PQR file of N, CA, C, O and H, with PARSE charges and radii, in Angstrom:
ATOM      1  N   MET A   1       0.553  -1.307   0.052 -0.4000 1.5000
ATOM      2  CA  MET A   1       0.081   0.241   0.004 -0.0000 2.0000
ATOM      3  C   MET A   1       0.921   0.981  -0.080  0.5500 1.7000
ATOM      4  O   MET A   1       1.956   0.858   0.576 -0.5500 1.4000
ATOM      5  N   LYS A   2       0.687   2.041  -0.988 -0.4000 1.5000
ATOM      6  CA  LYS A   2       1.014   3.479  -0.868 -0.0000 2.0000
ATOM      7  C   LYS A   2       1.088   4.130   0.266  0.5500 1.7000
ATOM      8  O   LYS A   2      -0.014   4.302   0.786 -0.5500 1.4000
ATOM      9  H   LYS A   2      -0.153   2.141  -1.521  0.4000 1.0000
ATOM     10  N   LYS A   3       2.281   4.696   1.032 -0.4000 1.5000
ATOM     11  CA  LYS A   3       2.335   5.570   1.779 -0.0000 2.0000
ATOM     12  C   LYS A   3       2.046   7.273   1.582  0.5500 1.7000
ATOM     13  O   LYS A   3       2.732   7.883   0.763 -0.5500 1.4000
ATOM     14  H   LYS A   3       3.177   4.555   0.610  0.4000 1.0000
ATOM     15  N   ASN A   4       1.193   7.853   2.229 -0.4000 1.5000
ATOM     16  CA  ASN A   4       0.943   9.043   1.945 -0.0000 2.0000
ATOM     17  C   ASN A   4       1.994  10.012   3.130  0.5500 1.7000
ATOM     18  O   ASN A   4       2.677   9.613   4.074 -0.5500 1.4000
ATOM     19  H   ASN A   4       0.635   7.358   2.895  0.4000 1.0000
ATOM     20  N   SER A   5       1.765  11.373   2.605 -0.4000 1.5000
ATOM     21  CA  SER A   5       2.780  12.797   3.821 -0.0000 2.0000
ATOM     22  C   SER A   5       2.015  13.073   4.004  0.5500 1.7000
ATOM     23  O   SER A   5       1.095  12.731   3.261 -0.5500 1.4000
ATOM     24  H   SER A   5       1.211  11.696   1.838  0.4000 1.0000
ATOM     25  N   PHE A   6       1.774  13.847   5.044 -0.4000 1.5000
ATOM     26  CA  PHE A   6       0.626  15.011   5.732 -0.0000 2.0000
ATOM     27  C   PHE A   6       1.549  15.985   6.301  0.5500 1.7000
ATOM     28  O   PHE A   6       2.745  15.741   6.141 -0.5500 1.4000
ATOM     29  H   PHE A   6       2.521  14.124   5.647  0.4000 1.0000
ATOM     30  N   THR A   7       1.269  16.893   6.844 -0.4000 1.5000
ATOM     31  CA  THR A   7       1.600  18.052   7.854 -0.0000 2.0000
ATOM     32  C   THR A   7       0.650  17.896   9.003  0.5500 1.7000
ATOM     33  O   THR A   7      -0.553  18.157   9.021 -0.5500 1.4000
ATOM     34  H   THR A   7       0.297  17.091   6.974  0.4000 1.0000
ATOM     35  N   ALA A   8       1.596  17.309  10.191 -0.4000 1.5000
ATOM     36  CA  ALA A   8       0.963  17.763  11.543 -0.0000 2.0000
ATOM     37  C   ALA A   8       1.032  19.410  12.241  0.5500 1.7000
ATOM     38  O   ALA A   8       1.890  20.250  11.971 -0.5500 1.4000
ATOM     39  H   ALA A   8       2.573  17.097  10.176  0.4000 1.0000
ATOM     40  N   VAL A   9      -0.099  19.574  13.177 -0.4000 1.5000
ATOM     41  CA  VAL A   9       0.325  20.676  13.686 -0.0000 2.0000
ATOM     42  C   VAL A   9       0.194  20.307  14.638  0.5500 1.7000
ATOM     43  O   VAL A   9      -0.586  19.362  14.764 -0.5500 1.4000
ATOM     44  H   VAL A   9      -0.797  18.892  13.397  0.4000 1.0000
ATOM     45  N   TYR A  10       1.026  20.959  16.078 -0.4000 1.5000
ATOM     46  CA  TYR A  10       0.922  21.157  17.447 -0.0000 2.0000
ATOM     47  C   TYR A  10       0.823  22.109  17.666  0.5500 1.7000
ATOM     48  O   TYR A  10       1.601  22.992  17.306 -0.5500 1.4000
ATOM     49  H   TYR A  10       1.659  21.726  15.976  0.4000 1.0000
ATOM     50  N   LYS A  11      -0.533  22.310  18.577 -0.4000 1.5000
ATOM     51  CA  LYS A  11      -0.166  23.831  19.088 -0.0000 2.0000
ATOM     52  C   LYS A  11      -0.661  23.184  21.133  0.5500 1.7000
ATOM     53  O   LYS A  11      -1.559  22.396  21.429 -0.5500 1.4000
ATOM     54  H   LYS A  11      -1.165  21.592  18.870  0.4000 1.0000
ATOM     55  N   LYS A  12       0.377  23.941  22.162 -0.4000 1.5000
ATOM     56  CA  LYS A  12      -0.072  23.843  23.432 -0.0000 2.0000
ATOM     57  C   LYS A  12      -0.449  24.913  24.163  0.5500 1.7000
ATOM     58  O   LYS A  12       0.157  25.963  24.375 -0.5500 1.4000
ATOM     59  H   LYS A  12       1.106  24.581  21.921  0.4000 1.0000
ATOM     60  N   THR A  13      -1.840  24.427  24.642 -0.4000 1.5000
ATOM     61  CA  THR A  13      -2.889  25.224  25.304 -0.0000 2.0000
ATOM     62  C   THR A  13      -3.193  24.588  26.740  0.5500 1.7000
ATOM     63  O   THR A  13      -3.854  23.585  27.013 -0.5500 1.4000
ATOM     64  H   THR A  13      -2.331  23.574  24.470  0.4000 1.0000
ATOM     65  N   GLY A  14      -2.628  25.322  27.429 -0.4000 1.5000
ATOM     66  CA  GLY A  14      -2.595  25.257  28.623 -0.0000 2.0000
ATOM     67  C   GLY A  14      -1.676  23.724  29.069  0.5500 1.7000
ATOM     68  O   GLY A  14      -0.471  23.732  29.321 -0.5500 1.4000
ATOM     69  H   GLY A  14      -2.091  26.136  27.208  0.4000 1.0000
ATOM     70  N   LYS A  15      -2.183  23.001  29.082 -0.4000 1.5000
ATOM     71  CA  LYS A  15      -1.501  21.451  30.253 -0.0000 2.0000
ATOM     72  C   LYS A  15      -2.025  20.388  29.045  0.5500 1.7000
ATOM     73  O   LYS A  15      -2.315  19.235  29.363 -0.5500 1.4000
ATOM     74  H   LYS A  15      -3.162  22.994  28.877  0.4000 1.0000
ATOM     75  N   TRP A  16      -2.135  20.862  27.579 -0.4000 1.5000
ATOM     76  CA  TRP A  16      -2.631  20.297  26.271 -0.0000 2.0000
ATOM     77  C   TRP A  16      -2.365  20.185  25.074  0.5500 1.7000
ATOM     78  O   TRP A  16      -2.533  21.261  24.500 -0.5500 1.4000
ATOM     79  H   TRP A  16      -1.900  21.799  27.321  0.4000 1.0000
ATOM     80  N   TYR A  17      -1.967  19.249  24.302 -0.4000 1.5000
ATOM     81  CA  TYR A  17      -1.522  19.932  23.235 -0.0000 2.0000
ATOM     82  C   TYR A  17      -2.531  19.534  22.073  0.5500 1.7000
ATOM     83  O   TYR A  17      -2.849  18.346  22.011 -0.5500 1.4000
ATOM     84  H   TYR A  17      -1.830  18.375  24.768  0.4000 1.0000
ATOM     85  N   ALA A  18      -3.043  20.394  21.180 -0.4000 1.5000
ATOM     86  CA  ALA A  18      -4.173  20.455  20.568 -0.0000 2.0000
ATOM     87  C   ALA A  18      -3.220  19.909  18.759  0.5500 1.7000
ATOM     88  O   ALA A  18      -2.300  20.582  18.294 -0.5500 1.4000
ATOM     89  H   ALA A  18      -2.784  21.359  21.231  0.4000 1.0000
ATOM     90  N   ALA A  19      -3.736  18.690  18.121 -0.4000 1.5000
ATOM     91  CA  ALA A  19      -3.397  18.413  17.244 -0.0000 2.0000
ATOM     92  C   ALA A  19      -4.272  18.470  15.986  0.5500 1.7000
ATOM     93  O   ALA A  19      -5.487  18.283  15.936 -0.5500 1.4000
ATOM     94  H   ALA A  19      -4.483  18.143  18.499  0.4000 1.0000
ATOM     95  N   TRP A  20      -3.343  18.795  14.866 -0.4000 1.5000
ATOM     96  CA  TRP A  20      -4.554  18.726  13.720 -0.0000 2.0000
ATOM     97  C   TRP A  20      -3.967  18.946  11.810  0.5500 1.7000
ATOM     98  O   TRP A  20      -3.341  19.936  11.433 -0.5500 1.4000
ATOM     99  H   TRP A  20      -2.356  18.947  14.906  0.4000 1.0000
ATOM    100  N   VAL A  21      -4.338  17.877  10.970 -0.4000 1.5000
ATOM    101  CA  VAL A  21      -3.847  17.607   9.944 -0.0000 2.0000
ATOM    102  C   VAL A  21      -4.051  18.885   8.849  0.5500 1.7000
ATOM    103  O   VAL A  21      -5.224  19.193   8.636 -0.5500 1.4000
ATOM    104  H   VAL A  21      -4.847  17.072  11.277  0.4000 1.0000
ATOM    105  N   GLU A  22      -2.948  19.692   8.099 -0.4000 1.5000
ATOM    106  CA  GLU A  22      -3.461  20.991   7.697 -0.0000 2.0000
ATOM    107  C   GLU A  22      -3.860  20.197   6.556  0.5500 1.7000
ATOM    108  O   GLU A  22      -5.091  20.166   6.574 -0.5500 1.4000
ATOM    109  H   GLU A  22      -1.995  19.442   8.271  0.4000 1.0000
ATOM    110  N   GLU A  23      -3.350  19.446   5.429 -0.4000 1.5000
ATOM    111  CA  GLU A  23      -4.416  19.378   4.240 -0.0000 2.0000
ATOM    112  C   GLU A  23      -5.603  18.224   4.483  0.5500 1.7000
ATOM    113  O   GLU A  23      -5.847  17.578   3.464 -0.5500 1.4000
ATOM    114  H   GLU A  23      -2.350  19.471   5.414  0.4000 1.0000
ATOM    115  N   MET A  24      -6.281  17.906   5.518 -0.4000 1.5000
ATOM    116  CA  MET A  24      -7.476  17.893   5.678 -0.0000 2.0000
ATOM    117  C   MET A  24      -8.115  17.508   7.216  0.5500 1.7000
ATOM    118  O   MET A  24      -7.735  16.918   8.227 -0.5500 1.4000
ATOM    119  H   MET A  24      -6.083  18.430   6.346  0.4000 1.0000
ATOM    120  N   SER A  25      -9.590  18.378   6.631 -0.4000 1.5000
ATOM    121  CA  SER A  25     -10.485  18.639   7.611 -0.0000 2.0000
ATOM    122  C   SER A  25     -11.193  17.953   8.232  0.5500 1.7000
ATOM    123  O   SER A  25     -11.979  17.211   7.643 -0.5500 1.4000
ATOM    124  H   SER A  25      -9.898  18.857   5.809  0.4000 1.0000
ATOM    125  N   GLY A  26     -11.123  17.998   9.747 -0.4000 1.5000
ATOM    126  CA  GLY A  26     -11.887  16.881  10.207 -0.0000 2.0000
ATOM    127  C   GLY A  26     -11.027  16.025  10.971  0.5500 1.7000
ATOM    128  O   GLY A  26     -11.417  15.120  11.709 -0.5500 1.4000
ATOM    129  H   GLY A  26     -10.485  18.601  10.225  0.4000 1.0000
ATOM    130  N   VAL A  27      -9.404  16.475  10.679 -0.4000 1.5000
ATOM    131  CA  VAL A  27      -8.719  15.060  11.693 -0.0000 2.0000
ATOM    132  C   VAL A  27      -8.052  15.879  12.389  0.5500 1.7000
ATOM    133  O   VAL A  27      -7.408  16.845  11.980 -0.5500 1.4000
ATOM    134  H   VAL A  27      -9.087  17.210  10.080  0.4000 1.0000
ATOM    135  N   ASN A  28      -8.231  15.400  13.794 -0.4000 1.5000
ATOM    136  CA  ASN A  28      -7.604  16.469  15.044 -0.0000 2.0000
ATOM    137  C   ASN A  28      -7.625  16.053  16.246  0.5500 1.7000
ATOM    138  O   ASN A  28      -8.492  15.179  16.265 -0.5500 1.4000
ATOM    139  H   ASN A  28      -8.753  14.615  14.126  0.4000 1.0000
ATOM    140  N   THR A  29      -7.223  16.153  17.167 -0.4000 1.5000
ATOM    141  CA  THR A  29      -7.156  15.580  18.703 -0.0000 2.0000
ATOM    142  C   THR A  29      -6.574  16.184  19.615  0.5500 1.7000
ATOM    143  O   THR A  29      -6.133  17.315  19.409 -0.5500 1.4000
ATOM    144  H   THR A  29      -6.519  16.864  17.151  0.4000 1.0000
ATOM    145  N   GLN A  30      -6.460  15.644  20.676 -0.4000 1.5000
ATOM    146  CA  GLN A  30      -5.385  16.624  21.170 -0.0000 2.0000
ATOM    147  C   GLN A  30      -5.081  14.921  22.378  0.5500 1.7000
ATOM    148  O   GLN A  30      -5.616  13.813  22.342 -0.5500 1.4000
ATOM    149  H   GLN A  30      -6.818  14.725  20.844  0.4000 1.0000
ATOM    150  N   GLY A  31      -3.675  15.685  23.566 -0.4000 1.5000
ATOM    151  CA  GLY A  31      -3.059  15.087  23.878 -0.0000 2.0000
ATOM    152  C   GLY A  31      -2.647  15.682  25.039  0.5500 1.7000
ATOM    153  O   GLY A  31      -2.608  16.912  24.994 -0.5500 1.4000
ATOM    154  H   GLY A  31      -3.240  16.585  23.595  0.4000 1.0000
ATOM    155  N   ARG A  32      -2.077  14.748  26.875 -0.4000 1.5000
ATOM    156  CA  ARG A  32      -1.740  15.226  27.334 -0.0000 2.0000
ATOM    157  C   ARG A  32      -0.378  15.651  27.413  0.5500 1.7000
ATOM    158  O   ARG A  32      -0.101  16.383  28.363 -0.5500 1.4000
ATOM    159  H   ARG A  32      -2.108  13.749  26.912  0.4000 1.0000
ATOM    160  N   THR A  33       0.598  15.320  26.552 -0.4000 1.5000
ATOM    161  CA  THR A  33       1.982  14.975  25.915 -0.0000 2.0000
ATOM    162  C   THR A  33       1.931  15.144  24.145  0.5500 1.7000
ATOM    163  O   THR A  33       0.912  14.736  23.586 -0.5500 1.4000
ATOM    164  H   THR A  33       0.373  14.725  25.780  0.4000 1.0000
ATOM    165  N   ILE A  34       3.075  15.764  23.281 -0.4000 1.5000
ATOM    166  CA  ILE A  34       3.117  15.701  22.374 -0.0000 2.0000
ATOM    167  C   ILE A  34       2.966  14.095  21.514  0.5500 1.7000
ATOM    168  O   ILE A  34       2.245  13.550  20.678 -0.5500 1.4000
ATOM    169  H   ILE A  34       3.902  16.095  23.735  0.4000 1.0000
ATOM    170  N   LYS A  35       4.195  13.805  22.379 -0.4000 1.5000
ATOM    171  CA  LYS A  35       3.668  12.216  21.919 -0.0000 2.0000
ATOM    172  C   LYS A  35       2.351  11.645  22.111  0.5500 1.7000
ATOM    173  O   LYS A  35       2.184  10.931  21.122 -0.5500 1.4000
ATOM    174  H   LYS A  35       4.781  14.248  23.058  0.4000 1.0000
ATOM    175  N   GLU A  36       1.512  11.587  22.715 -0.4000 1.5000
ATOM    176  CA  GLU A  36       0.149  11.309  23.025 -0.0000 2.0000
ATOM    177  C   GLU A  36      -0.452  11.642  22.102  0.5500 1.7000
ATOM    178  O   GLU A  36      -1.102  10.840  21.432 -0.5500 1.4000
ATOM    179  H   GLU A  36       1.647  12.167  23.519  0.4000 1.0000
ATOM    180  N   ALA A  37      -0.354  13.435  21.734 -0.4000 1.5000
ATOM    181  CA  ALA A  37      -0.665  14.055  20.980 -0.0000 2.0000
ATOM    182  C   ALA A  37      -0.913  13.273  19.333  0.5500 1.7000
ATOM    183  O   ALA A  37      -1.935  13.082  18.674 -0.5500 1.4000
ATOM    184  H   ALA A  37       0.174  14.086  22.278  0.4000 1.0000
ATOM    185  N   ARG A  38       0.757  12.912  19.043 -0.4000 1.5000
ATOM    186  CA  ARG A  38       0.865  12.077  17.371 -0.0000 2.0000
ATOM    187  C   ARG A  38       1.077  11.045  17.769  0.5500 1.7000
ATOM    188  O   ARG A  38       2.091  10.529  17.298 -0.5500 1.4000
ATOM    189  H   ARG A  38       1.588  13.068  19.578  0.4000 1.0000
ATOM    190  N   GLU A  39       0.558  10.500  18.444 -0.4000 1.5000
ATOM    191  CA  GLU A  39      -0.354   8.598  18.115 -0.0000 2.0000
ATOM    192  C   GLU A  39      -1.724   9.455  18.351  0.5500 1.7000
ATOM    193  O   GLU A  39      -2.278   8.560  17.711 -0.5500 1.4000
ATOM    194  H   GLU A  39      -0.265  10.919  18.826  0.4000 1.0000
ATOM    195  N   ASN A  40      -2.814  10.368  18.676 -0.4000 1.5000
ATOM    196  CA  ASN A  40      -4.112  10.126  18.517 -0.0000 2.0000
ATOM    197  C   ASN A  40      -3.927  10.415  17.203  0.5500 1.7000
ATOM    198  O   ASN A  40      -4.373   9.531  16.472 -0.5500 1.4000
ATOM    199  H   ASN A  40      -2.364  11.095  19.195  0.4000 1.0000
ATOM    200  N   LEU A  41      -3.461  11.276  16.675 -0.4000 1.5000
ATOM    201  CA  LEU A  41      -3.300  12.117  15.446 -0.0000 2.0000
ATOM    202  C   LEU A  41      -2.906  11.076  14.343  0.5500 1.7000
ATOM    203  O   LEU A  41      -3.396  11.323  13.241 -0.5500 1.4000
ATOM    204  H   LEU A  41      -3.098  11.994  17.269  0.4000 1.0000
ATOM    205  N   LYS A  42      -2.266  10.176  14.408 -0.4000 1.5000
ATOM    206  CA  LYS A  42      -2.088   9.383  14.201 -0.0000 2.0000
ATOM    207  C   LYS A  42      -3.294   8.113  13.301  0.5500 1.7000
ATOM    208  O   LYS A  42      -3.403   7.528  12.224 -0.5500 1.4000
ATOM    209  H   LYS A  42      -1.867   9.976  15.303  0.4000 1.0000
ATOM    210  N   GLU A  43      -3.879   8.228  14.411 -0.4000 1.5000
ATOM    211  CA  GLU A  43      -4.543   7.145  14.810 -0.0000 2.0000
ATOM    212  C   GLU A  43      -6.028   7.569  14.288  0.5500 1.7000
ATOM    213  O   GLU A  43      -6.853   6.712  13.973 -0.5500 1.4000
ATOM    214  H   GLU A  43      -3.791   8.703  15.286  0.4000 1.0000
ATOM    215  N   ALA A  44      -6.285   8.920  14.226 -0.4000 1.5000
ATOM    216  CA  ALA A  44      -7.639  10.095  14.112 -0.0000 2.0000
ATOM    217  C   ALA A  44      -7.627  10.377  12.312  0.5500 1.7000
ATOM    218  O   ALA A  44      -8.666  10.711  11.744 -0.5500 1.4000
ATOM    219  H   ALA A  44      -5.614   9.616  14.482  0.4000 1.0000
ATOM    220  N   LEU A  45      -6.392  10.200  11.596 -0.4000 1.5000
ATOM    221  CA  LEU A  45      -5.942  10.025  10.597 -0.0000 2.0000
ATOM    222  C   LEU A  45      -6.292   8.991   9.761  0.5500 1.7000
ATOM    223  O   LEU A  45      -6.903   9.172   8.707 -0.5500 1.4000
ATOM    224  H   LEU A  45      -5.547   9.929  12.057  0.4000 1.0000
ATOM    225  N   ALA A  46      -5.792   7.466  10.343 -0.4000 1.5000
ATOM    226  CA  ALA A  46      -6.294   6.499   9.606 -0.0000 2.0000
ATOM    227  C   ALA A  46      -7.161   6.346   9.447  0.5500 1.7000
ATOM    228  O   ALA A  46      -7.498   6.353   8.263 -0.5500 1.4000
ATOM    229  H   ALA A  46      -5.297   7.319  11.199  0.4000 1.0000
ATOM    230  N   LEU A  47      -8.208   6.087  10.488 -0.4000 1.5000
ATOM    231  CA  LEU A  47      -9.508   5.763  10.742 -0.0000 2.0000
ATOM    232  C   LEU A  47     -10.302   7.359   9.850  0.5500 1.7000
ATOM    233  O   LEU A  47     -11.527   7.253   9.788 -0.5500 1.4000
ATOM    234  H   LEU A  47      -7.934   6.080  11.449  0.4000 1.0000
ATOM    235  N   VAL A  48      -9.854   8.422   9.347 -0.4000 1.5000
ATOM    236  CA  VAL A  48     -10.570   9.160   8.376 -0.0000 2.0000
ATOM    237  C   VAL A  48     -10.545   8.920   7.244  0.5500 1.7000
ATOM    238  O   VAL A  48     -11.514   9.181   6.532 -0.5500 1.4000
ATOM    239  H   VAL A  48      -8.859   8.508   9.397  0.4000 1.0000
ATOM    240  N   ILE A  49      -9.188   8.235   6.663 -0.4000 1.5000
ATOM    241  CA  ILE A  49      -8.418   8.101   5.278 -0.0000 2.0000
ATOM    242  C   ILE A  49      -9.493   6.669   5.497  0.5500 1.7000
ATOM    243  O   ILE A  49      -9.968   6.365   4.402 -0.5500 1.4000
ATOM    244  H   ILE A  49      -8.400   8.023   7.241  0.4000 1.0000
ATOM    245  N   GLU A  50      -9.806   6.067   6.228 -0.4000 1.5000
ATOM    246  CA  GLU A  50     -10.223   4.823   5.772 -0.0000 2.0000
ATOM    247  C   GLU A  50     -12.119   4.917   5.437  0.5500 1.7000
ATOM    248  O   GLU A  50     -12.606   4.181   4.579 -0.5500 1.4000
ATOM    249  H   GLU A  50      -9.420   6.314   7.117  0.4000 1.0000
ATOM    250  N   GLU A  51     -12.912   5.810   6.164 -0.4000 1.5000
ATOM    251  CA  GLU A  51     -13.768   6.226   6.554 -0.0000 2.0000
ATOM    252  C   GLU A  51     -14.163   6.946   5.208  0.5500 1.7000
ATOM    253  O   GLU A  51     -15.321   6.872   4.798 -0.5500 1.4000
ATOM    254  H   GLU A  51     -12.515   6.407   6.861  0.4000 1.0000
ATOM    255  N   ASN A  52     -13.123   7.691   4.475 -0.4000 1.5000
ATOM    256  CA  ASN A  52     -13.637   8.181   3.449 -0.0000 2.0000
ATOM    257  C   ASN A  52     -13.325   7.446   2.081  0.5500 1.7000
ATOM    258  O   ASN A  52     -13.726   7.944   1.029 -0.5500 1.4000
ATOM    259  H   ASN A  52     -12.182   7.750   4.808  0.4000 1.0000
ATOM    260  N   ARG A  53     -12.603   6.250   2.096 -0.4000 1.5000
ATOM    261  CA  ARG A  53     -12.186   5.618   1.247 -0.0000 2.0000
ATOM    262  C   ARG A  53     -13.749   4.492   0.989  0.5500 1.7000
ATOM    263  O   ARG A  53     -14.036   3.909  -0.056 -0.5500 1.4000
ATOM    264  H   ARG A  53     -12.277   5.846   2.950  0.4000 1.0000
ATOM    265  N   LEU A  54     -14.373   4.475   2.036 -0.4000 1.5000
ATOM    266  CA  LEU A  54     -15.672   3.440   2.320 -0.0000 2.0000
ATOM    267  C   LEU A  54     -16.963   3.970   1.689  0.5500 1.7000
ATOM    268  O   LEU A  54     -17.934   3.461   1.129 -0.5500 1.4000
ATOM    269  H   LEU A  54     -14.139   4.949   2.885  0.4000 1.0000
ATOM    270  N   ILE A  55     -16.519   5.351   2.054 -0.4000 1.5000
ATOM    271  CA  ILE A  55     -17.855   6.083   1.693 -0.0000 2.0000
ATOM    272  C   ILE A  55     -17.912   6.105   0.023  0.5500 1.7000
ATOM    273  O   ILE A  55     -18.758   5.692  -0.769 -0.5500 1.4000
ATOM    274  H   ILE A  55     -15.730   5.764   2.509  0.4000 1.0000
ATOM    275  N   ASN A  56     -16.626   6.777  -0.150 -0.4000 1.5000
ATOM    276  CA  ASN A  56     -16.722   7.117  -1.707 -0.0000 2.0000
ATOM    277  C   ASN A  56     -15.809   5.629  -2.306  0.5500 1.7000
ATOM    278  O   ASN A  56     -14.689   5.680  -2.815 -0.5500 1.4000
ATOM    279  H   ASN A  56     -15.938   7.113   0.494  0.4000 1.0000
ATOM    280  N   ARG A  57     -16.569   4.444  -2.100 -0.4000 1.5000
ATOM    281  CA  ARG A  57     -16.355   3.044  -3.200 -0.0000 2.0000
ATOM    282  C   ARG A  57     -17.787   3.133  -3.423  0.5500 1.7000
ATOM    283  O   ARG A  57     -18.759   3.108  -2.668 -0.5500 1.4000
ATOM    284  H   ARG A  57     -17.479   4.402  -1.688  0.4000 1.0000
ATOM    285  N   PRO A  58     -17.572   3.290  -5.201 -0.5600 1.5000
ATOM    286  CA  PRO A  58     -19.000   2.935  -5.642  0.2800 2.0000
ATOM    287  C   PRO A  58     -19.469   1.564  -5.663  0.5500 1.7000
ATOM    288  O   PRO A  58     -18.866   0.492  -5.666 -0.5500 1.4000
ATOM    289  N   LYS A  59     -20.925   1.925  -5.678 -0.4000 1.5000
ATOM    290  CA  LYS A  59     -21.849   0.420  -5.210 -0.0000 2.0000
ATOM    291  C   LYS A  59     -21.799  -0.259  -6.048  0.5500 1.7000
ATOM    292  O   LYS A  59     -21.551  -1.427  -5.746 -0.5500 1.4000
ATOM    293  H   LYS A  59     -21.415   2.796  -5.676  0.4000 1.0000
ATOM    294  N   SER A  60     -22.015   0.091  -7.672 -0.4000 1.5000
ATOM    295  CA  SER A  60     -21.437  -0.998  -8.252 -0.0000 2.0000
ATOM    296  C   SER A  60     -20.077  -0.707  -9.317  0.5500 1.7000
ATOM    297  O   SER A  60     -19.728   0.432  -9.625 -0.5500 1.4000
ATOM    298  H   SER A  60     -22.216   1.040  -7.917  0.4000 1.0000
ATOM    299  N   ARG A  61     -19.482  -1.800  -9.743 -0.4000 1.5000
ATOM    300  CA  ARG A  61     -18.109  -2.180 -10.717 -0.0000 2.0000
ATOM    301  C   ARG A  61     -18.573  -1.898 -12.183  0.5500 1.7000
ATOM    302  O   ARG A  61     -17.872  -1.654 -13.166 -0.5500 1.4000
ATOM    303  H   ARG A  61     -19.766  -2.725  -9.492  0.4000 1.0000
ATOM    304  N   LYS A  62     -19.570  -1.967 -12.106 -0.4000 1.5000
ATOM    305  CA  LYS A  62     -20.254  -1.950 -13.361 -0.0000 2.0000
ATOM    306  C   LYS A  62     -19.785  -0.525 -14.432  0.5500 1.7000
ATOM    307  O   LYS A  62     -20.058   0.545 -13.887 -0.5500 1.4000
ATOM    308  H   LYS A  62     -20.139  -2.165 -11.308  0.4000 1.0000
ATOM    309  N   ASN A  63     -19.267  -0.413 -15.552 -0.4000 1.5000
ATOM    310  CA  ASN A  63     -19.157   0.857 -16.228 -0.0000 2.0000
ATOM    311  C   ASN A  63     -17.589   1.780 -15.351  0.5500 1.7000
ATOM    312  O   ASN A  63     -17.112   2.879 -15.631 -0.5500 1.4000
ATOM    313  H   ASN A  63     -19.045  -1.281 -15.994  0.4000 1.0000
ATOM    314  N   ILE A  64     -17.150   0.753 -14.243 -0.4000 1.5000
ATOM    315  CA  ILE A  64     -16.236   1.794 -13.984 -0.0000 2.0000
ATOM    316  C   ILE A  64     -14.434   1.507 -14.511  0.5500 1.7000
ATOM    317  O   ILE A  64     -13.773   0.587 -14.993 -0.5500 1.4000
ATOM    318  H   ILE A  64     -17.538  -0.140 -14.015  0.4000 1.0000
ATOM    319  N   ILE A  65     -14.212   2.990 -14.038 -0.4000 1.5000
ATOM    320  CA  ILE A  65     -12.906   2.597 -15.106 -0.0000 2.0000
ATOM    321  C   ILE A  65     -11.969   3.215 -13.260  0.5500 1.7000
ATOM    322  O   ILE A  65     -12.471   3.791 -12.295 -0.5500 1.4000
ATOM    323  H   ILE A  65     -14.749   3.737 -13.646  0.4000 1.0000
ATOM    324  N   ARG A  66     -10.337   2.673 -13.530 -0.4000 1.5000
ATOM    325  CA  ARG A  66      -9.571   3.015 -12.039 -0.0000 2.0000
ATOM    326  C   ARG A  66      -8.012   2.860 -12.664  0.5500 1.7000
ATOM    327  O   ARG A  66      -7.272   1.920 -12.951 -0.5500 1.4000
ATOM    328  H   ARG A  66      -9.929   2.205 -14.314  0.4000 1.0000
ATOM    329  N   GLU A  67      -7.944   4.398 -12.707 -0.4000 1.5000
ATOM    330  CA  GLU A  67      -6.310   4.459 -13.675 -0.0000 2.0000
ATOM    331  C   GLU A  67      -5.288   5.284 -12.205  0.5500 1.7000
ATOM    332  O   GLU A  67      -5.848   6.096 -11.468 -0.5500 1.4000
ATOM    333  H   GLU A  67      -8.546   5.161 -12.473  0.4000 1.0000
ATOM    334  N   SER A  68      -4.287   5.022 -12.069 -0.4000 1.5000
ATOM    335  CA  SER A  68      -3.413   6.193 -11.704 -0.0000 2.0000
ATOM    336  C   SER A  68      -2.899   7.244 -12.002  0.5500 1.7000
ATOM    337  O   SER A  68      -2.150   7.108 -12.969 -0.5500 1.4000
ATOM    338  H   SER A  68      -3.832   4.362 -12.667  0.4000 1.0000
ATOM    339  N   VAL A  69      -2.955   8.380 -11.567 -0.4000 1.5000
ATOM    340  CA  VAL A  69      -2.809   9.291 -12.106 -0.0000 2.0000
ATOM    341  C   VAL A  69      -1.636  10.565 -11.133  0.5500 1.7000
ATOM    342  O   VAL A  69      -1.555  10.801  -9.927 -0.5500 1.4000
ATOM    343  H   VAL A  69      -3.563   8.491 -10.781  0.4000 1.0000
ATOM    344  N   VAL A  70      -0.777  11.227 -12.503 -0.4000 1.5000
ATOM    345  CA  VAL A  70       0.575  11.045 -12.076 -0.0000 2.0000
ATOM    346  C   VAL A  70       0.348  12.626 -12.156  0.5500 1.7000
ATOM    347  O   VAL A  70      -0.361  13.075 -13.057 -0.5500 1.4000
ATOM    348  H   VAL A  70      -0.842  11.036 -13.482  0.4000 1.0000
ATOM    349  N   VAL A  71       0.968  13.501 -11.184 -0.4000 1.5000
ATOM    350  CA  VAL A  71       0.831  14.585 -11.761 -0.0000 2.0000
ATOM    351  C   VAL A  71       2.188  15.401 -11.264  0.5500 1.7000
ATOM    352  O   VAL A  71       2.394  16.551 -11.652 -0.5500 1.4000
ATOM    353  H   VAL A  71       1.543  13.136 -10.453  0.4000 1.0000
TER
END
């Protein structure tokens, strides 16, 4: 499976670290330490990617063409 790279942003607010991914809205979390925030963010990102993949899967594969596009 191809690996993708995203930009993680961490902001310390009080005793917590807020974390989000710049390239994908809706992927955000927090942690008491930056390590915990980083782990939570990886998990949140993986869940959102998987959910988006499932939502966008066509119900029927009839008349569907899939190919890689390189830019």
